N, C-alpha and C positions, 0 to 999 in steps of 0.2 A: 231761323233766320237771328242774324245778327242783332245785337244787344245795342241798346243807343247808348252810348256812356256818360249822357248827361240825364237820363233817367235813370242810370243805376246811381250817379252819384246821387240823385233827389232825393230814391229807395231810400239809400245808406242814410243820409241827412236825415230822414224822417225819422227812421228808427235809431237812430242815436238821439234826438231829440225825446221821444217816447221814453227812451230809457231813461236819460238822464229827467224825466218828469216823474219815472216811479222811483229812480234811487232819491230825488229829492224827497220824494211823498213818505216810503217808508225809512228814509231817515228821520223823519222828525216823528213820526211813530215809534221808530224805536228808540231814538231821544226820548219823546213823552213813556213810553215804556219804562225806562229803564228809571227815569226821573220819579214813576208814579210807584214803581217796584218796590226804591231804596223811600219814599215817602211813606209807603202803608208797610214797609217793613218796622219804620220808627214808629210809627204811629200802634202799629199793634203790638210794639215794646210797650209802649207808656199807656196803654190804654190796659194792659193785662201788671202794670206793678200800680195802676191807678186803682185796679179794682182789688186787688189786693189789702191796698194798704186802707182802702173804703171798709169792704169784711173783714180788715183786724180790728175797727174799731168798735165792730156790733159786740158786745161782751157774752162769751160763751160759743162763741161762732168757734167751729170746730176749723184746724190748720190745715187739713186734709181737703175739707168743703173748698176754702178758700185757693187754696192750689189748684183743683179741681175747674171751679167759677173759673178764676181768672185765664185757666189756657182755653178753656172756650171761648171766651171772645178771643184771644188772641190769636186762635187757629179758624175763626171764623170769619174775622177781619183781612187776614191773609188768601184766604178763599177766595173773600168780595175781589183782595186786589188784584189776584190773579184772571179772575174772569173778566175785570174790565180791561188787563194789559191784553187779553187776547181779543176784544173788543175794538183795541185800539188797529188791530190788521185786519177788521172786517168778520172777524169770525162770528158765526150767528147765537149770543151769548143764549138766547132762548132755548136754543137745542142741547148748549151746555147742560143748562141748569137743570132742563130735563132729565139728562145722562145722568146727573150725581143724585137727582131724586131717585130715578129708577136703581143706581149704585146702591143708593143708601138703605133704599127700601131692600134688597135684595139682602143686604148687610143686614140689615135689621131682623129679616125674619131667619138666616144662618143662625145668627146671633141672639136668637130670645132669651133663652136660657141666659147666659152672660148680659146680655140689658136688665133682665129681672133682680138681677143678684147688682149690678152698677145703681140702678131705681133705689132697691130696699137698702143699700150699702147707704146713700143720698139720706133716706129719712132716717135711719138710725144714729147718723149724725148728727140731722139737724133736732130730730128728736128726743133723742138721747136717752133709751129707756135703760141705758148702762153705761158706763165709763170705762177706763182700762182703771184695771186696780180692784174692781167690783166684782164681788163671787154673783155668779146670776145662774139660772137653771131655767131652758129654753125647751120644752120637751124632751127628748132623750140626751140631750146635750148641758152637760152640767161643770162650770169649772170657773174660774180665774180670766177676766179679761187681760189679754197683753197685749192686743192690738187690735182696732178696728180700721179696715182697708174698704175701699171701692167693693170690693168683689168678693172676700171674704174675712171672717176672725179668729182669730187666735183665741185661745184657750189653752189653761193647763189644770187640768183634775189633779184634786186633794189627792192624788197617785201619783204628780208628777207626768201625765200623760199628755202630749200634746193633741192639740186638736183645732180643724181648720176648717173653720163650719163656712157654708154656703149662706150668704147674703139674705137670700130669700127663704130660707130656712128658718132664720131667726127672726124674721120678720113678720113670718105668715102665721107665728103661735107666739100664747099669751108667756109675758117676760115674768118669772120670779127672781126678783133683785133682792138676796140678803143681805146686801149693804148700807145700799141708797139712803135707808130710816135711820141707820145708827146705831140701833138699838135693836136687840133682839129677845125676844121671852124663851123662857126654858124651863120644860115640865121633868121634873126628876120624879119616878115614881118607885118604891118599895114597897112589899108587899111584907105585913107584920101576922103574927099567929092572934087571933082574935080574943086568946085570953089573958094582951095586955091592954092595959090602958090606952084609949085612943086619943084623950087631951092629951097625953103626957109624948105620947109620941110625936103629935103635930107642935108642942111647943118645941121638941127636944129635933127637929127641922128647922123651926125657924132661929132657932138659938143657934143650928150652925150656920144659918146663913147670915147671920147678926154677925159672924167672925172674919167672913169673907165681903173685902173691899171692894173687890172689880163688881158685887149686885149693887145696883141700884137703889135708893131707898126710896125713889118716888120714881114708878107705883113701887110700893111696900110688898115684900117679900109673903107670900101666904101660904097656907099648908090646909088641905081638906080633903076629905076621905073621897076617891077616887069610886072606888068600888068594893063590893062585901062577897064574900065568898062565905064559904062552910064553915071552912077553919082558918081562912085567912082574911087581914084588911088590907086593901091596898091606898097606904098614903100618897100621896102628889105636892109635892112642893114646885110651887110655880115664882119664879123671879124672873127681872129683866137686868141685862147687862149692856153692853157695848157691842157691836157686830163684831168688832177685832177680839174680843175675848170670847166669845158665845163658847165654842169647842173646848178651850183651855179651863174654862170656869167650870162646865157639866162636868169633866169628865175630873175635877177636882172634887165637886161637891158632890156627884155620886161617892165617892170614896171617904168624904167625909161625914156625910148621911150616916153611911153603914158604921160608920167607927164612933157616931155618936152615940146610934140605937146599941150597939155595943157595950157601951162604956155606962150607960143606963138601964143595964139591964134588958133593954127590949128583944125581945127575941124574933127571930126571922126564923119561919117552916123552912126545912130542910124538903124537898119533892121527895115523895114515894120512893121506897126502892124499886127498882123494873123486876118484873114478874120474868122468872127463868124461862128462859128458851123452849118449846114445846120437847125438842130431842131430849133436853138437862131431865125434866119433870118423869119419862119416861124410865129414866133409867134407875 
């Protein structure tokens, strides 16, 4: 059946009209989407810088947390902008949000241990049970803190060994911070023969402590009898120093206490000789 040219022309005109309507409609949507992306990108940057600056005014707030929270705000705004742009083109945003939630849940379950470390890192940075440069002991981990990150903490042991400890491990155990209070107590115990004058031994220890400038005068050093043996008496010198001088003072005072006993004629008993092995006794 031959086609009527007039009907064909009307069909083409109707199609062109619908196409122009779609072009105009989607052009406005595209222009609106571009404008929304530009405005959202600029607003996300402003919000990031504002949050970073605002947190900087909080005294003692960690710089790592400032970066972390400001980045979260930035990416949250950008995600919202992308969802709004898709809505401009008729995409069902409710389904997108549900899909993002499902993906987030799956990622959270897959990275459960990693997320625990991030949460622990935030708590460590916020509550500050230890800071960079402090000497700590947490369970089997001990050393000087060199860096606190969102996932793990770097430490250096007294032997110079590098340790990378997950934050969740450090957060879930009691922390012993040897530096935080600024001072530390030290006990040095030496055994002397029971025939020596105990009072003289105590005065000798206190005199040795009095010549050491690193030992604090308040609380004052004390010397006391720690224990009694059959032929020995254990005398303990207890004093306080700054945390930074703890080890050096302990080493020097142990040597000085022994030298002070020697100069005063206070003898330290020698250990009994070891018994010969059974093979030697049989010969």
